[in-house]
MDAnalysis code that builds the backbone (N, CA, C; Angstrom):
import MDAnalysis as mda
import numpy as np

u = mda.Universe.empty(384, n_residues=128, atom_resindex=np.repeat(np.arange(128), 3), trajectory=True)
u.add_TopologyAttr("name", ["N", "CA", "C"] * 128)
u.add_TopologyAttr("resid", np.arange(1, 129))
u.add_TopologyAttr("resname", ["MET", "TYR", "GLU", "ILE", "GLU", "PHE", "ILE", "LEU", "LYS", "GLU", "THR", "ALA", "LYS", "ILE", "PRO", "THR", "ARG", "GLN", "PRO", "GLU", "SER", "VAL", "GLY", "ILE", "ASP", "LEU", "PHE", "ALA", "ASN", "ILE", "ASP", "ASN", "GLY", "GLY", "PHE", "ILE", "VAL", "VAL", "GLN", "PRO", "GLY", "LEU", "SER", "ALA", "SER", "ILE", "ASP", "THR", "GLY", "VAL", "ILE", "ALA", "LYS", "ILE", "ALA", "SER", "SER", "TYR", "VAL", "GLY", "LEU", "LEU", "VAL", "ASN", "SER", "ASN", "ARG", "TYR", "VAL", "ASP", "ASN", "GLY", "LEU", "LEU", "LEU", "ASN", "ASN", "PRO", "THR", "THR", "ILE", "ILE", "THR", "SER", "ALA", "ASN", "ARG", "ASP", "PHE", "ILE", "GLN", "ILE", "THR", "LEU", "ARG", "ASN", "SER", "GLY", "THR", "ASN", "PRO", "TYR", "THR", "ILE", "PHE", "HIS", "GLY", "GLU", "SER", "ILE", "ALA", "GLN", "LEU", "LEU", "ILE", "LEU", "GLN", "SER", "PHE", "LEU", "PRO", "ILE", "ILE", "LYS", "GLN", "ALA", "LEU", "HIS"])
u.atoms.positions = np.array([
    [152.603, -65.546, 5.585],
    [153.901, -65.247, 5.357],
    [154.431, -63.743, 6.023],
    [155.624, -63.559, 6.597],
    [156.003, -62.385, 7.232],
    [156.706, -61.554, 6.276],
    [156.380, -60.335, 6.195],
    [157.148, -59.613, 5.084],
    [158.082, -58.711, 6.089],
    [159.408, -58.249, 5.772],
    [160.180, -57.470, 6.446],
    [160.673, -56.449, 5.685],
    [160.681, -55.047, 6.042],
    [161.325, -54.303, 5.236],
    [162.565, -53.736, 6.023],
    [163.549, -53.064, 5.203],
    [164.704, -52.732, 5.611],
    [165.190, -51.498, 5.224],
    [165.531, -50.262, 5.965],
    [166.001, -49.148, 5.473],
    [167.657, -49.322, 5.217],
    [167.951, -48.521, 4.029],
    [169.439, -48.806, 3.494],
    [170.009, -47.585, 3.584],
    [171.481, -47.766, 3.865],
    [172.429, -46.663, 3.556],
    [172.644, -46.562, 1.850],
    [172.947, -45.679, 1.563],
    [172.897, -45.661, -0.203],
    [173.997, -46.678, -0.475],
    [175.146, -46.958, 0.218],
    [176.185, -48.145, -0.066],
    [175.761, -49.577, 0.208],
    [174.741, -49.770, 1.000],
    [174.341, -50.974, 1.643],
    [173.909, -51.822, 0.315],
    [174.168, -53.160, 0.764],
    [173.564, -54.303, -0.159],
    [172.317, -55.045, 0.744],
    [171.090, -54.812, 0.110],
    [169.685, -55.290, 0.402],
    [170.067, -56.871, 1.139],
    [169.541, -57.159, 2.330],
    [169.569, -58.530, 2.993],
    [169.017, -59.441, 1.942],
    [169.310, -60.643, 2.001],
    [168.468, -61.488, 1.063],
    [168.594, -62.855, 1.995],
    [167.595, -63.797, 1.296],
    [167.282, -65.257, 1.788],
    [167.314, -66.004, 0.779],
    [168.117, -67.336, 1.003],
    [168.189, -68.196, 0.106],
    [167.054, -68.873, 0.140],
    [166.392, -69.590, -0.632],
    [164.957, -70.379, -0.662],
    [165.204, -71.401, 0.547],
    [166.240, -72.142, 0.733],
    [166.483, -73.359, 1.525],
    [166.940, -72.911, 2.983],
    [167.000, -71.662, 3.185],
    [167.520, -71.231, 4.365],
    [166.405, -70.229, 5.333],
    [166.726, -70.170, 6.543],
    [165.765, -69.585, 7.289],
    [166.216, -68.171, 7.726],
    [167.398, -68.222, 7.592],
    [168.354, -67.000, 7.776],
    [168.294, -65.802, 6.868],
    [168.317, -64.908, 7.101],
    [168.502, -63.641, 6.151],
    [170.057, -63.274, 6.305],
    [170.541, -63.531, 5.141],
    [172.002, -62.698, 5.021],
    [172.253, -61.353, 5.182],
    [173.088, -60.957, 6.003],
    [173.502, -59.373, 6.179],
    [174.763, -59.224, 5.515],
    [175.066, -58.185, 4.948],
    [176.545, -58.261, 4.165],
    [177.040, -56.717, 4.927],
    [178.369, -56.906, 4.666],
    [179.192, -55.836, 5.324],
    [179.132, -54.582, 4.133],
    [178.877, -53.551, 5.094],
    [178.870, -52.191, 4.336],
    [180.125, -51.419, 4.691],
    [181.315, -51.297, 3.882],
    [182.559, -50.972, 4.512],
    [182.619, -49.517, 3.488],
    [183.288, -48.675, 4.244],
    [183.641, -47.466, 3.216],
    [184.243, -47.574, 2.439],
    [183.760, -46.633, 1.436],
    [184.632, -46.788, -0.236],
    [184.790, -48.074, -0.592],
    [183.825, -48.934, -0.381],
    [183.714, -50.646, -1.236],
    [185.268, -51.168, -0.830],
    [185.643, -50.952, 0.489],
    [186.999, -51.265, 0.965],
    [186.899, -52.696, 1.515],
    [187.798, -52.757, 2.754],
    [188.045, -54.075, 3.254],
    [188.432, -53.657, 4.780],
    [188.144, -54.794, 5.630],
    [188.617, -54.873, 6.857],
    [189.626, -56.125, 7.231],
    [190.552, -56.261, 7.707],
    [191.215, -57.183, 8.202],
    [191.128, -57.423, 9.690],
    [190.667, -58.639, 10.117],
    [190.770, -59.248, 11.628],
    [191.726, -60.176, 11.952],
    [192.482, -59.316, 12.684],
    [193.549, -60.307, 13.216],
    [192.929, -61.587, 14.046],
    [194.154, -62.327, 14.524],
    [193.498, -63.322, 15.264],
    [193.606, -62.779, 16.635],
    [192.649, -63.180, 17.556],
    [192.645, -62.864, 18.876],
    [191.860, -61.439, 18.904],
    [191.494, -60.787, 18.049],
    [190.776, -59.354, 18.160],
    [189.446, -59.462, 17.282],
    [188.821, -58.471, 17.629],
    [187.606, -58.268, 17.159],
    [187.395, -57.083, 16.069],
    [186.548, -57.058, 15.213],
    [186.168, -55.807, 14.432],
    [184.579, -55.660, 14.245],
    [184.067, -54.344, 14.614],
    [182.663, -53.769, 14.305],
    [182.551, -53.391, 13.032],
    [181.505, -54.239, 12.428],
    [181.189, -53.889, 10.903],
    [179.769, -53.535, 10.828],
    [179.635, -52.433, 9.892],
    [178.465, -51.834, 9.635],
    [177.875, -52.820, 8.543],
    [176.455, -52.799, 8.797],
    [175.523, -53.347, 7.551],
    [174.848, -52.866, 6.681],
    [175.024, -51.416, 7.399],
    [174.070, -50.288, 6.295],
    [172.754, -50.613, 6.324],
    [172.168, -51.312, 7.280],
    [170.742, -51.612, 7.311],
    [170.053, -51.463, 8.418],
    [168.643, -50.975, 8.981],
    [167.879, -50.962, 9.801],
    [166.712, -52.084, 9.655],
    [166.630, -52.912, 10.277],
    [165.512, -53.934, 10.087],
    [164.385, -53.466, 10.872],
    [163.119, -53.322, 10.055],
    [161.697, -52.629, 10.570],
    [160.939, -54.203, 11.064],
    [161.219, -54.624, 12.321],
    [160.684, -55.605, 12.672],
    [159.257, -55.384, 13.407],
    [158.075, -56.057, 13.081],
    [156.916, -55.809, 13.939],
    [157.180, -56.243, 15.377],
    [156.094, -55.523, 16.091],
    [156.327, -55.804, 17.572],
    [156.075, -57.062, 17.867],
    [155.462, -57.930, 17.202],
    [155.089, -59.154, 17.718],
    [156.126, -60.160, 17.316],
    [157.282, -59.697, 16.654],
    [158.453, -60.483, 16.308],
    [159.829, -60.054, 16.906],
    [160.687, -60.827, 16.967],
    [162.005, -60.417, 17.265],
    [163.210, -61.013, 16.360],
    [164.313, -60.351, 16.191],
    [165.187, -60.807, 15.133],
    [166.533, -61.070, 16.169],
    [167.260, -62.362, 15.953],
    [168.295, -62.761, 16.529],
    [169.566, -62.814, 15.487],
    [170.446, -62.369, 15.619],
    [171.715, -62.330, 15.059],
    [172.350, -63.698, 15.336],
    [172.715, -64.385, 14.124],
    [173.634, -65.823, 14.347],
    [174.637, -65.788, 13.481],
    [175.682, -66.680, 13.852],
    [177.032, -66.735, 12.796],
    [176.509, -67.433, 11.500],
    [177.311, -66.517, 10.568],
    [177.095, -66.872, 8.895],
    [177.941, -68.393, 8.987],
    [177.406, -69.223, 8.721],
    [178.167, -70.693, 8.362],
    [179.350, -70.599, 7.637],
    [179.297, -69.469, 6.800],
    [180.842, -69.677, 5.988],
    [181.947, -69.250, 6.901],
    [181.966, -68.762, 7.967],
    [183.039, -68.227, 8.820],
    [183.191, -68.985, 9.933],
    [182.456, -69.873, 10.207],
    [182.759, -70.936, 11.587],
    [183.621, -71.625, 11.492],
    [183.907, -72.306, 10.131],
    [185.074, -73.144, 10.206],
    [186.347, -72.229, 9.899],
    [186.339, -71.049, 9.749],
    [187.746, -70.315, 9.776],
    [187.909, -69.352, 11.165],
    [186.922, -69.794, 11.858],
    [187.168, -69.082, 13.593],
    [186.591, -67.891, 13.683],
    [185.870, -67.397, 12.632],
    [185.281, -66.084, 12.649],
    [183.857, -65.970, 13.366],
    [183.734, -65.656, 14.612],
    [182.405, -65.817, 15.142],
    [181.860, -64.625, 15.802],
    [180.573, -64.376, 15.745],
    [179.866, -62.947, 16.398],
    [180.461, -63.148, 18.097],
    [180.978, -61.856, 18.092],
    [181.420, -61.659, 19.622],
    [180.360, -61.674, 20.553],
    [179.285, -61.271, 20.187],
    [178.150, -61.590, 21.211],
    [177.146, -62.337, 20.669],
    [177.067, -63.655, 21.050],
    [176.151, -64.721, 20.317],
    [174.676, -64.335, 20.487],
    [174.097, -63.393, 21.450],
    [172.909, -63.450, 21.848],
    [172.463, -61.916, 21.384],
    [172.490, -61.548, 20.343],
    [172.097, -60.507, 19.827],
    [170.749, -60.200, 19.293],
    [170.010, -59.261, 20.199],
    [168.305, -59.405, 20.040],
    [168.192, -58.212, 19.352],
    [167.129, -58.198, 18.262],
    [166.965, -57.070, 17.584],
    [165.210, -56.883, 17.546],
    [164.719, -55.619, 18.211],
    [163.342, -55.446, 18.489],
    [162.790, -54.585, 17.688],
    [161.598, -54.463, 17.542],
    [160.846, -53.260, 16.802],
    [161.166, -52.154, 17.463],
    [161.745, -51.675, 18.651],
    [162.310, -50.597, 19.125],
    [163.683, -50.250, 18.576],
    [164.350, -51.086, 17.711],
    [165.583, -50.616, 17.143],
    [165.617, -49.764, 16.390],
    [166.205, -48.657, 16.446],
    [166.122, -47.604, 15.231],
    [167.373, -47.526, 14.580],
    [168.500, -48.208, 15.239],
    [169.940, -47.870, 14.688],
    [170.111, -49.046, 13.347],
    [171.257, -48.594, 12.749],
    [171.986, -49.549, 11.882],
    [172.365, -50.389, 12.439],
    [172.459, -51.881, 11.858],
    [172.869, -53.004, 12.486],
    [174.385, -53.190, 12.518],
    [175.032, -53.292, 13.497],
    [176.725, -53.494, 13.556],
    [176.741, -54.880, 13.862],
    [177.689, -55.632, 13.052],
    [178.242, -56.969, 13.660],
    [179.323, -56.863, 14.149],
    [179.669, -57.629, 15.253],
    [180.881, -57.647, 15.794],
    [181.543, -59.019, 15.679],
    [182.825, -59.217, 15.066],
    [183.126, -60.479, 14.382],
    [184.481, -60.641, 15.353],
    [184.722, -61.757, 16.054],
    [185.894, -62.041, 16.743],
    [186.691, -63.227, 15.782],
    [188.024, -62.948, 15.725],
    [188.807, -63.897, 14.828],
    [189.521, -64.744, 16.061],
    [188.655, -66.088, 16.225],
    [189.113, -66.892, 17.347],
    [190.203, -68.057, 16.668],
    [190.645, -67.868, 15.189],
    [191.627, -68.607, 14.271],
    [193.027, -68.188, 14.397],
    [193.837, -68.755, 13.711],
    [195.228, -68.695, 13.878],
    [195.827, -67.611, 12.775],
    [194.977, -67.225, 11.778],
    [195.283, -66.391, 10.574],
    [194.648, -65.194, 10.534],
    [194.870, -64.064, 9.981],
    [194.137, -62.615, 9.551],
    [193.029, -63.306, 8.897],
    [192.048, -62.499, 8.698],
    [191.043, -62.971, 8.023],
    [190.435, -61.330, 7.379],
    [190.433, -61.358, 6.092],
    [189.639, -60.356, 5.333],
    [188.533, -59.999, 5.009],
    [187.464, -59.126, 5.406],
    [186.218, -58.909, 5.060],
    [185.988, -58.072, 4.081],
    [185.287, -58.312, 3.210],
    [185.093, -57.238, 1.861],
    [183.788, -56.635, 2.096],
    [183.748, -55.365, 1.169],
    [182.506, -54.687, 1.282],
    [181.401, -55.811, 0.256],
    [180.364, -56.091, 0.932],
    [179.423, -56.640, 0.229],
    [179.230, -58.138, 0.440],
    [180.224, -58.395, 1.541],
    [180.198, -59.734, 2.028],
    [179.634, -60.260, 3.002],
    [178.672, -61.479, 2.765],
    [177.616, -61.743, 3.914],
    [178.574, -62.208, 5.227],
    [178.200, -61.575, 6.376],
    [178.729, -61.554, 7.675],
    [177.970, -61.996, 8.908],
    [176.659, -62.340, 8.273],
    [176.004, -62.751, 9.721],
    [174.740, -63.064, 9.090],
    [173.838, -63.856, 9.772],
    [172.173, -63.967, 9.455],
    [171.596, -63.461, 10.469],
    [170.362, -62.935, 10.051],
    [169.212, -62.794, 11.086],
    [168.337, -63.568, 10.898],
    [167.578, -64.183, 12.076],
    [166.631, -65.157, 12.168],
    [165.489, -64.090, 12.730],
    [164.190, -64.241, 12.022],
    [163.300, -63.554, 12.217],
    [161.989, -64.532, 12.972],
    [161.756, -64.209, 14.576],
    [161.027, -65.229, 15.022],
    [159.795, -64.644, 15.760],
    [158.543, -65.262, 15.717],
    [157.717, -64.825, 16.414],
    [157.708, -64.615, 18.032],
    [157.341, -63.771, 18.555],
    [157.483, -63.669, 19.786],
    [156.274, -63.691, 20.792],
    [156.080, -64.273, 21.891],
    [154.852, -64.219, 22.647],
    [155.128, -63.227, 23.766],
    [154.107, -62.443, 24.124],
    [154.444, -61.347, 25.175],
    [153.304, -61.622, 26.283],
    [153.962, -62.422, 27.384],
    [153.203, -62.869, 28.305],
    [152.804, -61.746, 29.345],
    [151.672, -62.073, 30.222],
    [151.563, -61.031, 31.144],
    [152.069, -61.694, 32.292],
    [152.583, -60.796, 33.064],
    [153.658, -61.190, 34.223],
    [152.866, -61.174, 35.344],
    [152.530, -62.177, 36.108],
    [151.984, -62.098, 37.432],
    [152.869, -62.845, 38.500],
    [152.723, -62.370, 39.678],
    [153.680, -63.016, 40.861],
    [152.847, -64.060, 41.518],
    [153.541, -65.404, 41.645],
    [152.922, -66.732, 41.763],
    [152.727, -66.262, 43.601],
    [151.568, -67.062, 43.858],
    [151.436, -66.973, 45.360],
    [151.930, -68.578, 45.803],
    [152.617, -68.684, 47.371],
    [153.179, -69.729, 47.395],
    [152.330, -70.525, 47.796],
])
């Protein structure tokens, strides 16, 4: 089993994983325990307040949280990769593709982090 450590800001909620889920829930870390309203057609960058300490033979992929897909709130960049070189707090940019404003509160799950083992191939040039 792989263990992962997170560095947290004082106000951040530690990521969690439900027993039946492969994804680790990441939560909104909004100043003063507040909220952000994402208007239709617009995006918002939301801090999670966490740094994932991922081992060099693994990679983290950010994916949509199932609870938002039905509401039209999706990751702005669906191919965000986190590696062992990442030393920044994870930011999640969500785009509201729905027709209604959506409010995200401090501590609310906003995305999932999948941890996958990566294979580091040796690159060679092929001969014709």
